[in-house]
All heavy atoms as an XYZ file, in Angstrom:
693
protein
N       8.748      3.557    -17.964
C       7.625      4.327    -17.578
C       6.434      3.550    -17.223
O       5.404      4.117    -16.961
C       7.338      5.336    -18.746
C       6.277      6.305    -18.508
S       6.190      7.194    -16.998
C       6.979      8.694    -17.384
N       6.527      2.246    -17.354
C       5.427      1.374    -16.917
C       4.252      1.425    -17.797
O       3.095      1.091    -17.449
C       5.069      1.650    -15.456
C       6.136      1.448    -14.477
C       5.823      2.061    -13.134
O       4.822      2.792    -13.004
O       6.572      1.834    -12.178
N       4.407      1.915    -19.041
C       3.326      1.989    -20.057
C       3.347      0.742    -20.844
O       4.396      0.387    -21.414
C       3.520      3.242    -20.907
C       2.308      3.581    -21.754
O       1.613      2.616    -22.151
O       2.052      4.731    -22.006
N       2.216      0.044    -20.968
C       2.226     -1.212    -21.677
C       2.422     -1.019    -23.230
O       2.733     -1.975    -23.912
C       0.870     -1.841    -21.381
C      -0.008     -0.686    -20.971
C       0.899      0.331    -20.352
N       2.185      0.192    -23.724
C       2.375      0.488    -25.170
C       3.124      1.767    -25.273
O       2.528      2.785    -25.843
C       0.986      0.533    -25.813
N       4.352      1.856    -24.902
C       5.094      3.176    -24.913
C       5.475      3.605    -26.312
O       5.833      2.788    -27.169
C       6.320      2.837    -24.123
C       6.550      1.384    -24.292
C       5.210      0.737    -24.382
N       5.357      4.825    -26.544
C       5.820      5.523    -27.747
C       6.290      6.905    -27.370
O       5.810      7.519    -26.443
C       4.647      5.624    -28.738
C       4.173      4.373    -29.337
C       5.239      3.864    -30.313
N       4.727      2.641    -30.959
C       5.116      1.378    -30.652
N       6.018      1.234    -29.745
N       4.682      0.356    -31.303
N       7.334      7.347    -28.069
C       7.905      8.691    -27.779
C       7.049      9.840    -28.295
O       7.152     10.935    -27.816
C       9.334      8.768    -28.350
N       6.245      9.441    -29.317
C       5.380     10.569    -29.880
C       3.962     10.087    -30.004
O       3.662      8.887    -29.957
C       5.903     10.947    -31.350
O       5.851      9.779    -32.174
C       7.263     11.481    -31.297
N       3.023     11.076    -30.142
C       1.670     10.737    -30.344
C       1.386     10.391    -31.812
O       2.403     10.619    -32.626
C       0.787     11.940    -29.995
O       1.117     13.013    -30.814
C       0.988     12.388    -28.518
N       0.227      9.878    -32.127
C       0.069      9.516    -33.588
C       0.186     10.737    -34.506
O       0.473     10.546    -35.736
C      -1.424      8.959    -33.610
C      -1.588      8.403    -32.197
C      -0.843      9.325    -31.333
N      -0.089     11.909    -33.988
C       0.068     13.064    -34.897
C       1.492     13.699    -34.930
O       1.806     14.705    -35.550
C      -0.933     14.241    -34.491
C      -0.704     14.709    -33.105
O       0.222     14.241    -32.432
O      -1.455     15.631    -32.688
N       2.422     12.993    -34.317
C       3.887     13.397    -34.323
C       4.314     14.277    -33.210
O       5.493     14.649    -33.136
N       3.410     14.665    -32.297
C       3.791     15.525    -31.125
C       4.593     14.636    -30.132
O       4.201     13.476    -29.881
C       2.539     16.080    -30.535
C       2.775     16.981    -29.332
C       1.439     17.518    -28.732
N       0.519     16.450    -28.366
C       0.570     15.735    -27.203
N       1.548     16.003    -26.353
N      -0.352     14.805    -26.914
N       5.646     15.236    -29.509
C       6.366     14.550    -28.525
C       5.475     14.340    -27.257
O       4.870     15.342    -26.797
C       7.590     15.279    -28.131
C       8.506     14.591    -27.152
C       9.752     15.309    -26.902
N      10.468     14.598    -25.860
C      11.693     14.862    -25.459
N      12.311     15.893    -25.984
N      12.291     14.082    -24.505
N       5.474     13.115    -26.732
C       4.692     12.830    -25.507
C       5.308     13.473    -24.321
O       6.533     13.479    -24.173
C       4.622     11.357    -25.334
C       3.568     10.652    -26.208
C       3.348      9.223    -25.750
C       2.201      8.597    -26.458
N       1.937      7.229    -25.913
N       4.418     13.884    -23.429
C       4.795     14.383    -22.140
C       4.250     13.508    -21.016
O       3.518     12.506    -21.343
N       4.535     13.851    -19.760
C       4.045     12.956    -18.684
C       2.549     12.703    -18.645
O       2.130     11.642    -18.243
C       4.477     13.764    -17.403
C       5.598     14.683    -17.844
C       5.317     14.905    -19.312
N       1.780     13.704    -19.101
C       0.339     13.507    -19.110
C      -0.162     12.463    -20.139
O      -1.294     12.099    -20.133
C      -0.397     14.902    -19.304
C      -0.125     15.515    -20.711
C       1.212     16.165    -20.913
O       1.999     16.244    -19.967
O       1.498     16.624    -22.075
N       0.691     12.153    -21.164
C       0.279     11.203    -22.182
C       0.535      9.754    -21.818
O       0.102      8.806    -22.573
C       1.094     11.531    -23.433
C       0.742     12.947    -24.010
O      -0.469     13.198    -24.048
O       1.656     13.672    -24.277
N       1.167      9.477    -20.754
C       1.508      8.129    -20.356
C       0.450      7.567    -19.487
O      -0.167      8.159    -18.677
C       2.875      8.053    -19.583
C       4.053      8.484    -20.330
C       4.602      9.756    -20.283
C       4.719      7.758    -21.318
N       5.646      9.872    -21.181
C       5.828      8.642    -21.824
C       4.665      6.473    -21.797
C       6.666      8.217    -22.840
C       5.581      6.051    -22.752
C       6.582      6.879    -23.247
N       0.214      6.224    -19.633
C      -0.661      5.492    -18.837
C       0.156      4.639    -17.964
O       0.817      3.738    -18.409
C      -1.606      4.599    -19.675
O      -2.314      5.444    -20.635
C      -2.621      3.866    -18.849
N       0.059      4.947    -16.652
C       0.910      4.224    -15.655
C       0.200      2.899    -15.282
O      -1.002      2.806    -14.957
C       1.143      5.037    -14.388
C       2.022      6.191    -14.673
C       2.310      7.023    -13.434
N       2.695      6.114    -12.386
C       4.089      5.903    -12.068
N       5.010      6.457    -12.812
N       4.423      5.155    -11.101
N       1.037      1.813    -15.239
C       0.527      0.479    -14.814
C       1.700      0.017    -13.901
O       2.587     -0.850    -14.396
C       0.313     -0.467    -15.934
C      -0.844     -0.113    -16.812
N      -2.159     -0.405    -16.418
C      -0.941      0.649    -17.921
C      -3.007      0.098    -17.406
N      -2.331      0.656    -18.259
N       1.846      0.454    -12.624
C       2.975      0.097    -11.896
C       3.035     -1.418    -11.520
O       2.049     -2.091    -11.434
C       2.790      0.918    -10.583
C       1.366      1.312    -10.532
C       0.850      1.315    -12.034
N       4.234     -1.863    -11.288
C       4.550     -3.242    -10.870
C       4.392     -3.224     -9.292
O       4.828     -2.230     -8.635
C       5.983     -3.628    -11.218
C       6.394     -4.898    -10.594
C       6.045     -3.752    -12.723
N       3.816     -4.215     -8.728
C       3.688     -4.334     -7.272
C       4.487     -5.546     -6.811
O       4.238     -6.645     -7.253
C       2.183     -4.512     -6.925
O       1.455     -3.433     -7.369
C       2.060     -4.637     -5.380
N       5.384     -5.263     -5.860
C       6.214     -6.319     -5.321
C       5.852     -6.431     -3.853
O       6.026     -5.523     -3.013
C       7.734     -6.054     -5.432
C       8.122     -5.586     -6.834
C       8.564     -7.215     -4.890
C       8.034     -6.688     -7.848
N       5.178     -7.499     -3.406
C       4.736     -7.695     -2.052
C       5.931     -7.997     -1.133
O       7.018     -8.353     -1.478
C       3.697     -8.848     -2.007
N       5.613     -7.827      0.142
C       6.541     -8.056      1.239
C       7.175     -9.437      1.151
O       6.449    -10.432      1.009
C       5.850     -7.899      2.611
O       5.297     -6.588      2.655
C       6.825     -8.123      3.741
N       8.460     -9.519      1.262
C       9.195    -10.758      1.298
C       9.530    -11.412     -0.029
O      10.197    -12.423     -0.126
N       9.027    -10.798     -1.121
C       9.334    -11.320     -2.433
C      10.755    -11.040     -2.841
O      11.314    -10.024     -2.397
C       8.376    -10.712     -3.449
N      11.300    -11.952     -3.662
C      12.727    -11.769     -4.159
C      12.667    -11.731     -5.602
O      12.069    -12.688     -6.286
C      13.590    -12.861     -3.577
O      13.536    -12.890     -2.186
C      15.033    -12.724     -4.097
N      13.355    -10.777     -6.284
C      13.470    -10.684     -7.714
C      14.942    -10.892     -8.036
O      15.809    -10.201     -7.596
C      13.045     -9.285     -8.140
C      11.713     -8.900     -7.660
C      13.070     -9.238     -9.670
C      10.531     -9.829     -8.005
N      15.200    -11.924     -8.904
C      16.617    -12.254     -9.309
C      17.166    -11.257    -10.248
O      16.407    -10.411    -10.914
N      18.484    -11.124    -10.364
C      19.167    -10.153    -11.167
C      18.710    -10.352    -12.637
O      18.469    -11.379    -13.125
C      20.648    -10.393    -11.057
N      18.589     -9.173    -13.319
C      18.252     -9.100    -14.769
C      16.842     -9.580    -15.080
O      16.498     -9.764    -16.193
C      19.243     -9.811    -15.578
N      15.970     -9.824    -14.041
C      14.610    -10.148    -14.288
C      13.887     -8.948    -14.784
O      14.196     -7.838    -14.452
C      13.966    -10.706    -12.953
N      12.845     -9.200    -15.663
C      12.074     -8.183    -16.313
C      10.649     -8.415    -15.831
O      10.070     -9.566    -16.082
C      12.201     -8.160    -17.757
C      11.273     -7.098    -18.320
C      13.627     -7.906    -18.201
N      10.000     -7.403    -15.275
C       8.624     -7.542    -14.820
C       7.782     -6.604    -15.676
O       8.048     -5.396    -15.768
C       8.447     -7.113    -13.322
C       9.494     -7.751    -12.436
C       7.012     -7.505    -12.856
C       9.482     -9.253    -12.341
N       6.723     -7.155    -16.347
C       5.894     -6.333    -17.233
C       5.044     -5.358    -16.498
O       4.704     -5.628    -15.275
C       4.999     -7.333    -18.071
N       4.594     -4.301    -17.095
C       3.722     -3.356    -16.442
C       2.427     -3.942    -15.888
O       1.869     -4.834    -16.496
C       3.349     -2.346    -17.541
C       4.472     -2.460    -18.513
C       4.962     -3.912    -18.528
N       2.059     -3.519    -14.672
C       0.864     -3.994    -14.052
C       0.964     -5.348    -13.366
O      -0.096     -5.735    -12.788
N       2.032     -5.974    -13.457
C       2.154     -7.326    -12.797
C       2.331     -7.194    -11.295
O       2.985     -6.207    -10.779
C       3.280     -8.076    -13.387
C       3.664     -9.358    -12.642
C       2.990     -8.459    -14.843
N       1.770     -8.084    -10.494
C       1.959     -8.172     -9.024
C       2.719     -9.455     -8.773
O       2.400    -10.565     -9.182
C       0.589     -8.230     -8.319
O      -0.144     -7.042     -8.653
C       0.699     -8.402     -6.837
N       3.811     -9.256     -7.907
C       4.539    -10.435     -7.441
C       4.073    -10.602     -5.959
O       4.297     -9.720     -5.162
C       6.073    -10.104     -7.442
C       6.514     -9.642     -8.843
C       6.868    -11.311     -6.956
C       6.358    -10.677    -10.006
N       3.566    -11.764     -5.675
C       2.977    -12.012     -4.314
C       3.942    -12.085     -3.221
O       5.179    -12.290     -3.389
N       3.430    -12.108     -1.992
C       4.317    -12.198     -0.803
C       5.162    -13.419     -0.879
O       4.694    -14.533     -1.166
C       3.300    -12.310      0.358
C       2.050    -11.707     -0.184
C       2.030    -12.036     -1.619
N       6.476    -13.292     -0.523
C       7.445    -14.381     -0.406
C       7.623    -15.177     -1.687
O       8.111    -16.253     -1.681
C       7.110    -15.324      0.742
C       7.018    -14.580      2.014
N       8.061    -13.937      2.648
C       5.886    -14.160      2.725
C       7.634    -13.309      3.726
N       6.253    -13.368      3.778
N       7.217    -14.612     -2.849
C       7.457    -15.282     -4.127
C       8.932    -15.173     -4.485
O       9.643    -14.228     -4.002
C       6.537    -14.692     -5.257
N       9.372    -15.977     -5.460
C      10.752    -15.915     -5.856
C      10.766    -15.883     -7.408
O      10.279    -16.829     -8.059
C      11.543    -17.111     -5.320
C      12.981    -17.248     -5.667
C      13.788    -16.035     -5.209
C      13.554    -18.548     -5.079
N      11.356    -14.811     -8.003
C      11.452    -14.703     -9.468
C      12.981    -14.982     -9.742
O      13.864    -14.310     -9.222
C      11.082    -13.330     -9.888
C      11.359    -13.109    -11.405
C       9.644    -13.030     -9.575
N      13.229    -15.972    -10.613
C      14.599    -16.380    -10.873
C      15.343    -15.355    -11.748
O      14.756    -14.423    -12.319
C      14.594    -17.710    -11.635
N      16.676    -15.513    -11.804
C      17.469    -14.712    -12.617
C      16.985    -14.698    -14.144
O      16.590    -15.705    -14.629
C      18.930    -15.265    -12.682
C      19.649    -15.365    -11.340
C      20.907    -16.260    -11.506
C      20.036    -14.025    -10.788
N      17.006    -13.566    -14.689
C      16.702    -13.390    -16.162
C      15.269    -13.751    -16.521
O      14.898    -13.827    -17.661
C      17.641    -14.209    -17.028
C      18.927    -13.561    -17.341
O      18.931    -12.274    -17.282
O      19.942    -14.184    -17.629
N      14.413    -14.003    -15.549
C      13.000    -14.336    -15.838
C      12.342    -13.141    -16.441
O      12.618    -11.981    -16.144
C      12.244    -14.784    -14.567
N      11.411    -13.375    -17.340
C      10.557    -12.357    -17.903
C       9.146    -12.621    -17.530
O       8.428    -13.528    -18.049
C      10.720    -12.339    -19.487
C       9.791    -11.255    -20.098
C      12.148    -12.062    -19.920
N       8.634    -11.867    -16.547
C       7.341    -12.116    -15.900
C       6.315    -11.301    -16.545
O       6.302    -10.070    -16.488
C       7.455    -11.791    -14.418
C       6.148    -12.104    -13.681
C       8.639    -12.546    -13.709
N       5.379    -11.943    -17.225
C       4.256    -11.318    -17.887
C       2.934    -11.406    -17.183
O       1.957    -10.726    -17.529
C       4.086    -11.967    -19.315
C       5.396    -11.909    -20.122
S       5.962    -10.328    -20.563
C       4.702     -9.793    -21.694
N       2.815    -12.219    -16.197
C       1.600    -12.533    -15.440
C       1.888    -12.441    -13.978
O       3.081    -12.657    -13.460
C       1.045    -13.880    -15.816
C       0.508    -13.960    -17.244
C      -0.116    -15.262    -17.522
N       0.956    -16.240    -17.544
C       0.849    -17.463    -17.994
N      -0.265    -17.833    -18.491
N       1.942    -18.278    -18.038
N       0.854    -12.217    -13.182
C       0.974    -12.152    -11.740
C       1.578    -13.506    -11.193
O       1.352    -14.545    -11.738
C      -0.428    -11.934    -11.055
C      -0.933    -10.535    -11.397
O      -0.232     -9.662    -11.799
N      -2.215    -10.405    -11.220
N       2.330    -13.366    -10.100
C       2.954    -14.513     -9.441
C       2.288    -14.642     -8.045
O       2.201    -13.715     -7.336
C       4.459    -14.310     -9.275
C       5.124    -15.451     -8.554
C       5.062    -14.071    -10.615
N       1.752    -15.870     -7.753
C       1.033    -16.040     -6.521
C       2.049    -16.012     -5.317
O       3.247    -16.101     -5.456
C       0.401    -17.353     -6.701
C       1.291    -18.082     -7.505
C       1.801    -17.072     -8.530
N       1.448    -15.761     -4.116
C       2.272    -15.881     -2.875
C       3.030    -17.210     -2.832
O       2.452    -18.195     -3.146
C       1.374    -15.777     -1.701
N       4.292    -17.136     -2.546
C       5.220    -18.241     -2.389
C       5.509    -18.959     -3.721
O       6.108    -20.056     -3.712
C       4.745    -19.260     -1.406
C       4.607    -18.702      0.017
N       5.731    -18.703      0.872
C       3.656    -18.108      0.658
C       5.387    -18.149      1.990
N       4.112    -17.754      1.959
N       5.065    -18.367     -4.920
C       5.318    -18.949     -6.185
C       6.770    -18.865     -6.561
O       7.425    -17.857     -6.287
N       7.315    -19.865     -7.296
C       8.633    -19.771     -7.856
C       8.548    -19.836     -9.358
O       7.887    -20.733     -9.947
C       9.476    -21.051     -7.399
C      10.792    -21.353     -8.045
C      11.768    -20.170     -7.854
C      11.370    -22.654     -7.603
N       9.036    -18.784    -10.012
C       8.929    -18.625    -11.483
C      10.307    -18.550    -12.086
O      11.177    -17.896    -11.513
C       7.999    -17.478    -11.978
C       6.585    -17.678    -11.430
C       8.512    -16.143    -11.459
N      10.420    -19.168    -13.287
C      11.706    -19.084    -13.982
C      11.347    -18.976    -15.526
O      10.302    -19.345    -15.935
C      12.589    -20.388    -13.805
C      11.901    -21.626    -14.336
C      12.884    -20.566    -12.288
C      12.710    -22.826    -14.302
N      12.336    -18.544    -16.275
C      12.280    -18.589    -17.723
C      11.794    -17.401    -18.431
O      11.490    -16.378    -17.834
N      11.683    -17.527    -19.743
C      11.235    -16.441    -20.625
C      10.254    -17.025    -21.692
O      10.793    -17.737    -22.615
C      12.393    -15.735    -21.341
C      11.931    -14.723    -22.293
O      10.758    -14.308    -22.418
N      12.917    -14.109    -23.009
N       8.971    -16.854    -21.533
C       8.310    -16.167    -20.491
C       8.275    -16.977    -19.184
O       8.424    -18.250    -19.222
C       6.934    -16.005    -20.986
C       6.656    -17.158    -21.872
C       7.985    -17.386    -22.528
N       8.233    -16.334    -18.060
C       8.340    -17.021    -16.769
C       7.129    -17.945    -16.552
O       6.040    -17.666    -16.891
C       8.318    -15.971    -15.605
N       7.493    -19.138    -16.046
C       6.484    -20.203    -15.731
C       6.712    -20.581    -14.295
O       7.813    -20.690    -13.837
C       6.679    -21.385    -16.602
S       6.402    -21.076    -18.290
N       5.625    -20.815    -13.582
C       5.722    -21.315    -12.238
C       6.108    -22.769    -12.218
O       5.564    -23.634    -12.839
C       4.406    -21.137    -11.434
C       4.580    -21.429    -10.013
C       3.379    -21.193     -9.163
O       2.440    -20.601     -9.606
N       3.426    -21.643     -7.872
N       7.207    -23.070    -11.380
C       7.793    -24.385    -11.396
C       7.721    -24.976     -9.972
O       8.187    -26.079     -9.801
C       9.260    -24.409    -11.925
C       9.232    -24.073    -13.410
C      10.193    -23.575    -11.184
N       7.217    -24.226     -9.037
C       7.104    -24.731     -7.696
C       6.752    -23.661     -6.698
O       6.264    -22.580     -7.068
N       6.944    -23.986     -5.421
C       6.646    -23.063     -4.314
C       7.885    -22.959     -3.428
O       8.652    -23.840     -3.324
C       5.480    -23.665     -3.577
C       4.277    -23.917     -4.322
C       3.921    -25.051     -4.979
C       3.235    -22.975     -4.614
N       2.723    -24.916     -5.644
C       2.319    -23.544     -5.550
C       3.074    -21.564     -4.360
C       1.192    -22.951     -6.048
C       1.953    -20.953     -4.884
C       1.060    -21.604     -5.692
N       7.966    -21.795     -2.783
C       9.089    -21.517     -1.880
C       8.586    -21.069     -0.514
O       7.488    -20.513     -0.369
C      10.061    -20.486     -2.403
C      10.807    -20.977     -3.613
C       9.347    -19.196     -2.765
N       9.440    -21.409      0.462
C       9.075    -21.035      1.921
C       9.491    -19.557      2.108
O      10.202    -18.961      1.319
C       9.947    -21.945      2.824
S       9.776    -21.638      4.546
N       9.117    -19.070      3.261
C       9.489    -17.675      3.616
C      11.003    -17.613      3.674
O      11.626    -16.514      3.474
C       8.855    -17.299      4.961
C       7.467    -17.221      4.907
C       6.860    -16.963      6.294
N       7.172    -15.609      6.735
C       6.210    -14.736      7.055
N       4.979    -15.028      6.993
N       6.580    -13.498      7.380
N      11.662    -18.699      3.984
C      13.167    -18.719      4.116
C      13.840    -18.750      2.786
O      15.068    -18.654      2.677
C      13.598    -19.904      4.964
S      13.521    -21.509      4.221
N      13.040    -18.960      1.675
C      13.611    -18.958      0.379
C      13.949    -20.344     -0.199
O      14.331    -20.448     -1.369
N      13.844    -21.371      0.566
C      14.063    -22.790      0.045
C      12.813    -23.319     -0.548
O      11.696    -22.966     -0.227
C      14.489    -23.661      1.192
C      15.920    -23.332      1.640
N      16.149    -22.505      2.660
C      17.106    -23.734      1.147
C      17.437    -22.385      2.824
N      18.063    -23.040      1.929
N      12.971    -24.222     -1.565
C      11.846    -24.858     -2.218
C      10.999    -25.725     -1.236
O      11.589    -26.417     -0.357
C      12.256    -25.764     -3.309
C      12.436    -24.969     -4.651
C      12.763    -25.905     -5.787
N      11.616    -26.139     -6.542
C      11.599    -26.515     -7.824
N      12.705    -26.609     -8.443
N      10.438    -26.692     -8.501
N       9.689    -25.767     -1.428
C       8.883    -26.669     -0.650
C       8.821    -28.017     -1.263
O       8.930    -28.112     -2.532
C       7.471    -26.070     -0.588
C       7.349    -24.673      0.127
C       5.961    -24.200      0.117
C       7.904    -24.687      1.485
N       8.643    -29.037     -0.448
C       8.619    -30.413     -1.013
C       7.182    -30.652     -1.632
O       6.313    -29.817     -1.650
C       8.968    -31.471      0.054
C       8.043    -31.512      1.222
O       6.936    -30.960      1.185
O       8.499    -32.097      2.264
N       6.934    -31.881     -2.049
C       5.645    -32.243     -2.640
C       4.458    -32.027     -1.756
O       3.389    -31.796     -2.175
C       5.703    -33.742     -3.247
N       4.699    -32.114     -0.425
C       3.648    -31.926      0.548
C       3.618    -30.448      0.985
O       2.863    -30.152      1.963
C       3.879    -32.789      1.785
N       4.238    -29.598      0.272
C       4.338    -28.160      0.596
C       4.914    -27.808      1.941
O       4.524    -26.933      2.593
C       2.964    -27.520      0.373
C       2.365    -27.619     -1.025
C       1.056    -26.903     -1.101
C       3.304    -27.026     -2.054
N       5.880    -28.596      2.320
C       6.623    -28.409      3.553
C       8.055    -27.940      3.267
O       8.638    -28.410      2.292
C       6.665    -29.678      4.377
C       5.269    -30.072      4.980
C       5.465    -31.328      5.686
N       6.149    -32.311      4.864
C       5.819    -33.571      4.801
N       4.802    -34.013      5.558
N       6.332    -34.426      3.993
N       8.525    -27.188      4.216
C       9.956    -26.730      4.045
C      10.810    -27.628      4.934
O      10.547    -27.795      6.157
C      10.175    -25.289      4.517
S      11.871    -24.710      4.429
N      11.840    -28.254      4.356
C      12.696    -29.163      5.080
C      13.838    -28.442      5.789
O      14.586    -29.020      6.490
C      13.245    -30.264      4.113
O      13.971    -29.671      3.116
C      12.124    -31.143      3.580
N      13.943    -27.121      5.515
C      15.044    -26.323      6.102
C      14.604    -25.481      7.289
O      15.373    -25.049      8.075
C      15.601    -25.380      5.099
C      16.366    -26.144      3.961
O      17.215    -26.936      4.321
O      15.974    -25.958      2.789
N      13.277    -25.378      7.460
C      12.780    -24.590      8.616
C      12.376    -25.567      9.758
O      11.889    -26.622      9.523
C      11.591    -23.798      8.237
S      11.905    -22.355      7.220
N      12.574    -25.086     10.937
C      12.221    -25.948     12.104
C      10.720    -26.141     12.242
O       9.929    -25.403     11.754
C      12.764    -25.244     13.306
C      13.221    -23.878     12.913
C      13.200    -23.875     11.370
């Protein structure tokens, strides 16, 4: 439900309905790729052409072209629009 503090009932024991939830949707920008079994926390934005690795648990926003892995996810590099890692000079060796 994208609620950062979900509970099935209110503090007084009443079952929660749709009006009781606070929505914090995840935003996935154009060209971003999310690996299988990755978990994205409520309210997080994945930037354009970013790459989230398999099983990553993303708790913070990922910048455009960022490569994140792990639990919690950490940025370990940058990726090209084609999906390959950028070198130290931030160039893609696979694109013409």
